[in-house]
Steps between C-alpha positions, in 0.01 A plus 500: 500500500492870594176686474311755702144614483328798651128436481277350763330184385748425221672164501716290277337223296430173682535291186615562144242615251505488119710767338322812384459555125783702346407846377796688360608825342744572222854375573620838371393660829678278751809702592485565876430863580690706753339699778536816292291357217144627469351152511615147589596248232221261408583136571465265202344168605582214262519123500764308696825532300650177368821569692303510824307183415826317434670633812207408723476152351873442546483598867174327597373181662147352489277510805323191638161431346214684669727752673475876449800714595496874568849645466647676801877518442821301485737357759818353361404242238135491606183688413287583805132580518145383568388148408135413449453121495203263541630366832607828665636845430844611611794732463776300334792491262581331169853374437576637154740215424285202597147645512459368855241688706573555871253639751612796711179563693163327475193721502168432673189473288284805454774763479556737210857391428819693433502876465841658443826303528865606519805277483863573588671176611524371760164669576158507337210713627142501382162643584233235556138598449331311783144546374330474163254777589676735744795680339597642839582150630866424421830381643861554393721189515878467481670176394862422576658289227778405740266379776216383277240662725238773451391752764226763510658844548196729466121483492196721457313313773443688825478336841124552507459297182444799274731609218696809412343665199714643223732421215669167442847491664690365195833408663837552331836349590871573468796368695281323752302815584127488420299820472129569459219745580324390818149650530431688821175529699270751334537864611311773321379470143803341334657155510850518646789256518851460636811417297628192685836332448589160646856370512407135463828359630529735799130496578484879540214718372506877443254763377636754251193714432125521564208675338343475156785291364526241224670164519878543461734367230875451475642706211874541453654598836164608641190370674233730351132559574241761408319726743205739479536816704226667699453732201450205267840525328670180385868464586758222516689420820823300521730320739846364437436132425812392690470714815125583493586860587304778324638585157452802276264436209659594165340812354397325179252282693406738778159591351357186339139617486204275586604136492384158612751226420876499562767253388873494565814313398876558524483716185154658483209653690160496329151620584157498345295820482189547708280405206727202408546634146862618522819327612794710621843340538809648663835341406659518846782750529402700192322831456248372247161331500342270242124520446267258324127494429280194462223713347172313475670163440357338813841468670477719814838547668438313825681231704829612343824302515850558362773271368790650309360747246160330495177587681257219578146560620157346552226679308198347672451263205850370437869579531719718279871567440640838385850573368600843637757543223255463212152567637380165359301249706316170485244304700562168678257210534555453871677681783835677522724598790830684529797452727800736480690283251231290334136451406258212543231431243232242581318408178165330528406185313431560134327321213602154396827493302303296242252785458134539592373247750728218384702358786578654841563870547856625505621493864540815704862607528709730715807678369769711666719738302803686632504864393799424276289252301195727455487609133421860417151561358613662178182451296129536556322248277123481536302179513325413175118503507371158601839378620 
């Protein structure tokens, strides 16, 4: 999962919440707009398409009774994320062939749970919120699939027991190199951070930039982050993802304007506007931008993720999926997460298959879909009143 946020006090959801109601606009206005257009294309929010329902069902397994799963990513044939269970909470994985749940790291009671997670086998990294009340109390962990062990690689805790104040670190991962924004001790009136990169196999750590920087993301051949200059101007900075040497930022994205959330993938870079109303997407290697508006639909563009030509995000009330080729979207009853070649959808338990209160509720399920099996969102059907 690759996301980046640039706002102190923001954090990813600790547990899935019910999906937000769908509020849509006319499907006639869903063609993505280019940067030269006067206004962004309005996203049409509809119901989950039948093709998606069928694909998710075909690639899903049920979860054990009483267990809630928050999607974090995929690793091989497994879905990885946060498990909330009566006995204990943990980071773990679900075998998508057998449904077997395996614990990766047990969590002590009283913590907030998983923040951001990124997976690129044989490594998984995640941010752990170590307090339910102090958002500045966190640790970044790295798990080696080969060794079966997890290690803390960064923390906000200072030696005197206090904590570094600032944005969440939101780690990303590619080729065994984790990157995040590490808050720095306060100097002056602004929160500052360092762009840290950790070669997990070699055990080496480097700093690429410091200042008023966002969390970084991997996008195409780049590691990219945003930075605010002393004059208050927003810019994007880049390093070559393979060598970590400074790289020139393509002109088309050199002046992004005020932004908060970044997301990256092998094919796209995306960011949410400062007011969370507009999504801008750069198809890597091109000279064009796509722009979308969520209007007053209640779907702020925050906690963005990318998989293929789809954007996934958490709205504060639920999760949503947007097709960049059509401008159509739908809400999910549960949590979603993206890895470079796939998505994970954790659906919460639903009403009894018999209807009403007859019999047990339908079990919670987790599904993984490779990008090649993700149907396009070609229509934008609205839910019927009372349905």
